[in-house]
N, C-alpha and C positions, 0 to 999 in steps of 0.2 A: 536784521531779523532778531538776533540774540538781544538786542538792545530794547526792543518792543517786549519780548517776553518778561526781561527783567522788569521793565516799568509795570506791566500787567501784574506781575507778583508783589510788586513793592505797593502798589495800589490797592490790590484785593486784601494783603495784610494789614494795610491802616483801615480800611473798609472794617474788615472783621472786628477789629479791636475796638471800633467807634462803636458799632453795632452791640459788642458785648456790654459795653458801658450803659448805653441806652435801653437794654434789654434788662440788666439789673437795676437800673432806676426805676423803670416799670414794674417790676416786682415788689418792690418795696414800697411803691405807692399803693399796690393793691393789698398789702399787709393790713390787716385790722389792728388798732391801737388798744391795748387794754382799757376798758370801760369808757370808750368812745360810744357817741351815739349809734354808730352803726354795730355795735356789739348787741347780740340777743339778750336781753334784760332777763335778771333773775338766776344768773348762773353764778352757783357757788364758788366762791375762794377757797381753794385749800386751806385748812386750818392752820398750817406752818406759815402762810402768808400773812395772816392776819395777828397772830399770837394770841388771839381771844379764845378764852375758856368759858362755857358757859357756865353760869353760877347755877348751885343747886336750889332747887323749889322745893315747896310743900304744896301738896294738890288733894284736893277731896277723893276718896276712894271712887274708883272707877271713872274719874273724869279724864277730859282730854287733856292736853299738855302744852303750854305756851312754848315750849322748846319745839315741839314737832306738831304743828297745826294740820288737823284733818279734819275734811269736810265730805260730805257725800257727792258722789259722781254723778255727773249729769254728762250724758251725749249731748254735744251741741256744736253745731256748724261756726259758732261765732269765734272768730280769732282775735277779737279784742279791738280797742278804740286806737293802739298803736302797735307797733313790733313789740312783741315780749308782753301782751295786755290780756292774754287769754287767762283764764281761770288756773289752769294747770300752771303757766308761768307765773302768776301772781302768788300761788302757793310755792313754788320754788324759790322765790325771791324774799319768801319770810324769813326774818331774822337777819338777813343780809344787806337787804335794802329797805325794809319796815320791819316794823316789829318792837317790842319791848326790849329786846336783847341785842340791836344791832350796836355794833361799837361806836361810840359818841363820836369817835375821829374820823369816822367815813361819810363821805359825801351821801347823805342818805334822808329818808323821811323824817320830818319833824314828829315830836310826840303826838299832836293833837292830829297829824297826818295819819300815822299808825293806828291811832284811837278809831278814825272813820274807817279803816280799812277792816278792822276788828268788827266795827258795827254792821259793815256789809256781808262779812263772813255770817254773822248772828242772822241777819235778816234772810241770806240765801239757805242757811241750812233750815231756818223756820219753815221757810217755804217748801222746801223739799219734804220735811217731815209731815206737814199738812197735805202736800199733794202723795204721799204714800200711807198717810193715815198711821204714822207711827212717831210718837212724841219723843220716844228714847233715842231717836236718831240724835237729838240736841247733846245727847249725852257724850257725843264724841268732841264736843267743844270743852275748853278747859273751865272747871267749875271756879277755882279760887288760885290765887298765888300769893305767896310770902316771900318774898326775899327783900335784899337790901337795897335794891333799884325799884322793885314795884310792889305795891301791896294793893291786893283786890280782894275782899271779902266775898262768900260764896254768893251772897245775895245779889252782888253786882257783878258775878262773872258771868261769862257768854253763854255757859250753858243754863243760868237760870233764866237770863234775859230771853235765851232762845224759847224755853219752855214757855214763858209768859207770852210769847208773840204766837206761838203755834197751837197753844192749848185751846184759846176761846175760838177759834175756827174749827178744831177737831171736837170740843165739846158741842158746839152747834150742831156739828153732823151727827154727833152721839145721840143727842135728845131727839134729833129727827129720825133715829133708826137707821143712819148711814155709816156709822163707825161703831163698831160694837167691843173694840180690845178695852178690857178691864185697865189696863195703864192709862187712859184717856180720862176716866172718871177720877181716878186717883192723882192725876197729874193737877186737876183743880183743888187739890187740897194743900199744894206747895205754899200757896201765900195766904193762907187762912190765918188769922190771928189765934192764939193759945185759947182766947176765952171761947172763940167760936168753936174751935175743934173740940173742945171739952163737951159740948152739948152734941156733938155728932157721933153718930153710930156709923162706922164707914160701910158696913154691909147694907144697912138700911139706905144710905146716903145714895149709895150706887145703883141700889135696887130702884129707887124712886126715879133715878136720872135715866135708868133703862125704860122706864114707862112713857117718858116724854117730858116736855116743857111744864105742862100744868100739874102733873103730878110732881114733879122735882120741886117746883115753886111751893107747892101746899106743905111737902116735907120741911123744906126751909121756913116757912112761916111758923109751922107747928114746933119745931125745936127752938125757934129763935123769935118769939112772940112781940117783943118790947119794940116800940115804934121805930128808935134809930136804926135797928137791925132790920127792920122791913124796908126802911129808904133805901139801906145798902144793897139788899137783895133786889130790889127792883132794878137799881142800876147795874146790877151785876149779871142779872139773867131777866133783861126786860120783856115784857109779854105785848108790851105796844110802845108806841113813841112818847106816849105822855110820862111814861114811868122814867125817862131819862132826865125830864127837868131840863133840858138842853145841854147835859153833858155830853160832850163831842165822842168820848171812847164808850158810852153807853150807847148812843146812837150808832157808832159803827157797827158794835154787837149785835144789835138789831138788824141792822141792814145786812149784816153775814149772815145771820139765821134767815131772813127772808130770801137772799140769794141763793143759800143751799136748798132752801126749801123747795124753791121754783126750778132749782137746776140751771139758772140762767147766771152765767159767769159775767157777762155784761153788766149784772146788777151789783156786783160787788163793791163796796164802799171804796174809794181812793186810799184811805188810809190803811187797808187790809185787801189790797187788790191782789197783789200776788198769792198770798196764802190761800186767800178765799177761792180766786180761781184755779189754783192747783189742786185743793179738794175736790172742786164740782167736776174739773175734767179728768181727775185722776192722773194728771199728766204732770210731771216736773217742768215741762216745757215752759209754762207760766213763769217760773223762777229765772229764765233767761234775762227776763228785763231787769231783774236785780243784780246780774251778773255783768251786763251793760251799763248800768249805773256805776258800779263797783270798777270797772274798767276805766270807764272816763275819768273818776277821780284818781286811781292810780297814774294813768297817763300825764294827768295834769302835773301831778306832784313831781313825776320824773323828768318832767319838761322844765320844772322850776329848778331841779336841782341840776340839769344839763347847763341851763343858762348862768347858774351861780357859780358852778366848777369849772365850766369850759370843756363841757362834754363828758366829765369823768362821772359815773353815776356806780355808787356802792364802793369807791375806794377809799382809804385812809389817804391824808395828807402826805404822811411818807412814800406811800405807792405812787401816788399823784407825782412826787418829786422825781422818784426814781424812772418812772416813764417818760417824764418831761427831757431827764438827762440822757436817757437811752435814744430819744427822737434828736437830741441835739449830736450826740455821737454820730448818729446815722447821717445826719445832715452834713456833717464834717467829712465823714467819709466819703458821701455823694460828690462833694465839692472836690475833695482831693482827685477822685477817680476822672472827674471831668476835666479838670486842669492837664492829667496826665493825658487824656484822649486829645485834647484840642492840642497838647505839644507835640505828640506822636503825629498828627495830621499835619501839622506845619512841617515837621520834617520830611513826611512823605512826599508831601507838594514840593520841597525844596530839591529833594533828590530826583522828582519827576522832572522838574524844570531842568535842573542840571544834565540830566542823560538826554532830554530832548535839545538841549542848547547845544551839546555836542554832538550829536547827529548829523 
């Protein structure tokens, strides 16, 4: 009887040691590797791990910051075209995975891909500005930047581009008496040439716009009577399709005006669909279409990086090599534990056979 008890204890001891090995192995398999495809994208690495210090930059007063990108918030149920592809997560990944100041050694977006993302941020912000009838929302975006890495003049900055996109929609609404904030009228002066500005009295200009399209056009023709100016006025503020002479931007402005006048968001031109629909519905929900397009582009770039780097996203070459070395060490330790477990089982079986053979 004692032999049977000893045999059972020996077998149980060997079984427990083997189970411990396989449990440990399972736990290691469940661990997430830094930078792997299973990682939630857009999580920042601590500064100490990258050794990267953000360069100093010069910005226009009151403008947003390319180091800390901020856009208007939108309540949306959209989670993104891939894991980590929501608007909030894309913003978290700025200058870590995409952006002008991502360390070049990192597995990250290419410069053109980052420019595409900035373009979507501009489109999205302009759409929200139109939906909320507040062109100053564009001022949350960067105006200009002047560093050794990147130089973008004020005229080409995201802030100015956003205003150019949102203002025509808002001004069409203003001419129709549906948007009365003074900043909308003043925003139309941003891109006027100096010679045109010299002829305009801002108070008279905005008072004329308050009275509607006909009054505003009459004021412009009065202060700028030369034929070349008349042609530009017709294209900028068309009263009919014939004023555009086939110019696509002019036709889009005309269709936007008519859509806002009728209150029919489905009549908005394709080239200005989101801002126009947002203004008519007074809802930024129309801007979700921009977020979806942004997320698709973002996820496509992330997928490209994964394929190129073997699953590492947003990491430097040194960090990748360090992670690979850790994986090798873990594998070696697993192999060692497996061999010890197999050896122990052999010894247990040998003792068990010996005990049974003597009984």
